[in-house]
N, C-alpha and C positions, 0 to 999 in steps of 0.2 A: 579723612585724614586729609588735612590740606597739602598743598604743595611743600612747602616748608618743611613741614613734618618728614615728607617720603626724601626730600633732598638731605635733610640731615641724619637719615637711617643711612642714605646712600653710603654719604662723606665715612660714617663709620663704618660700613661695613668694608668702604673701601681702604679704609685707613687699616681694621682689621687685617684684609689680605696683605697689605704691604708688610705688615709687622710681622706675619707669619713668614712670608716668603723670606723678609732680611733675619727672619731667627734660622730657617732652613736653611739657608747658602751660607750664613755665618756659622752654624754646626757643622757643616760640611766641610768648612776652609780649615777651622777650628781644631777639628777632630782625627783630619789627615794626621797619619804618623808614618814614620818607616818601623814596618812590621817587620817581625826576624825569625817567625815561625809560623806555618800555615795550617789550616787542616786538609787534610785530603778531598773533600768536599768539591765538586767539579763546577765548572761554572760554563752554563750552557752560551753555544755559540751568538746568541741572538742577543745576550747580555751584554756580549764583548764588543759587537758590531752597533750597541745601540750607546754605547759609552763611546767609543770614536764618533762615532754621530754627532754626539756632542761637544765632543773636544774638539771637532772639526773647524767649530764656529769661532776658534782663535781668531785673535787678528795676524795677522802680518803686513808686510810691505808689497805696497801694489796689488795686495790678493796671491800672491805666488805661493803660500801655503806649501814649501817646502819640505817638509815630512815626511815621512814614509815609515808604516810601521809593517814588524815582523812578527807574527804571535804563534808562538808554539805550544805545542798540548802533548802529551802521550806518546810515545815514543820517538817521535823528534825531539819531543823537549830532552827526552831519557837519554839521548844519544846525544847531541849536542855538552852536554852538562858533564856524561862519562868520559868525552873526550877531550876537557877542558880541564878537568879532573884528572886525568894522566899526566898532563903537563905540569901542573899546579903542581902534584906532588911529587917534582923530580927537579931537584933544583937546576939538573946542566940544562933540561927541555926549558924548565921557566924563565934564565937568564936570558933565554935566546927571543922569549915575546916583550914588547913594548909598548907603549901606548901609542895610538899615532898623532895624538895631540896634548900637550899638556894641561888635566883637569885642575890638579891642585896648584898650588904658588911653588914654585923652586927653591923660595926660601920663606920661611913661615914669622910671620911676625906678631905684634902684639896689638890688637886683643886676638885675636883670631887662635892664634897655636893654642892659647890657653883657652879658649872654647873648644877647639877641636881634643885635647886633654882629655877637658872633663869630659866626652860625651862616650870619650873610647873607655875611659875610668870608671863610670857609671855603668856601663853594659856590662865591663868585664869582671867589673864587681858583682851585680846580678848573678854573673852564671862564674862566679869562684875562679875566675882565670887570675891567679897570681903576677906580680911583675916577674917577667924571668920564665915565668911560662911556656916555653918555643912550641910546646906538643899542643898545649890546650888552644894559643893562639891561633895555629895553625889548623885547628880542625874549627875553628869559627869562623875562620875567613873562609875555610871550605865551604860553607853551608853558604856562602853567594853562589855558590857554584851549581849548587844545588836548588837554587831559588828557595830556600829557606822551606824545603817541601810544597812551597804553591803548586795548584796545578797548571799557573800558565806563567809563561815567562814572553817578555815582551822585548821587542828590539827595536830602537827611533834611530830612524839612520837619515841622511841628507843628502842631495846631491852636489858632489865635489864641486861644480861650477859656482855654487853661491857662497858669498862671503860671510862676512863676520855678523851683519845685521840678521840671515836668516838663522842663525843660533840662539837669536834672542824669539824668533818668531816659534821656532823649535820649541823653545823652553816655555812660551806659553801654554803651546797644545799640550805639550808633560804634563803640565801643571792641572789642565784641565781633565786631563784623563786620570788624574790621581781624584780630583774634587767629584768629578761625574760615578767614580766608581766609589767614594765614599758615599755618597747620596744614596747610592743600591745597595750599603751594606757590608759593603766590599773593602779591602784594605791593600794597599799596593806597598813598594820599597822601591825606590828608584838607586841603582844601582852603576856607580862607576866603574866597580869590579872587573864589568867585563872587557874593558877597554884594551886592557892590556892584551888582553889573546883576541884582539880583533879578527887576526888572519885565519884563527880558529872558527870563529862564526861565521867571518864570510866563506868560508869553504862547506861548513855544514851547511850553512842556509841555504848557499849558493846565489851570494849579492853578486852583482854584475860593479865591475872597477870603478864605475862611476858613483855609486852610493860606500859613502863612509859613516860607520858608527860613533851614534853620539851617547849613547848609554843604555840598558837595558833598566827593565822593570819586573820584580813579582808579582803577579796579582792574585787573591784568592781571597780567604777565610780565615780573619788571624783567630791561632789557637788558643784561647782564655787563659789554660791550662798550664803555659810554659811563661816561666818567670823573666826573660828577656822584654814581652809583650809589655810588661809593667813602666822600660825605660819611658820615662817623661821629659824632654828638653825642653829647655830653658830658653825664654825670648826677652830680647832687650825692650824694655818701654820705649814707645814711641819719642819719646824726647832727647833719647837716646842717638838717636839714628835721625833725626829727622831736623831741618831747618825751615822757619818758616820767612820768607821775606813779604814785608808791607801786612 
């Protein structure tokens, strides 16, 4: 075999490796979705640590790495979940809890409001929760605080001294957590729902006053038997959100 043949075969193998790598990365990203029903199957601590180690390669301004993660499982998770649900179920108590920062806009405009309504009604349609069904809506909202039965809950915080740029950094880190989880056959659901009850989370986890809750996340294996996990949200085509200059 001459040198040109060997170099040609090496190039083909290199192209095949790149194609496989591209496929696997794209698969992990495009199959990520918000799962709202999990199996009770435990996730080993070493798997969680591996996911977080991969996620920590997220970029951050001046390599500040502003994120912090609190992982809850077992009794601590159940205790926190029960504490939040007690308040959520009592309107008199619930009204005393507000978000520390506005996650959603104070005024919804098009096209965002239409997208929000669609995903809500698509989910409720699968669950047969009709318009005006307050009891059904409350029960489904309550599922957030049960981590949708996932065995692992994650709480992401940032030091209060950090500014808005660090929120972008934390967002990239959180995305890495979801993609690294998917690569390992796990599913996630990022949750802003806990933000309203940040004071309860802070108390239950013993967070220092210097830490601000950004969001939570459920982590585990999706329950394929649950109808809510058949929900697939749509995405706009590239041409709808991209402007090429030059």
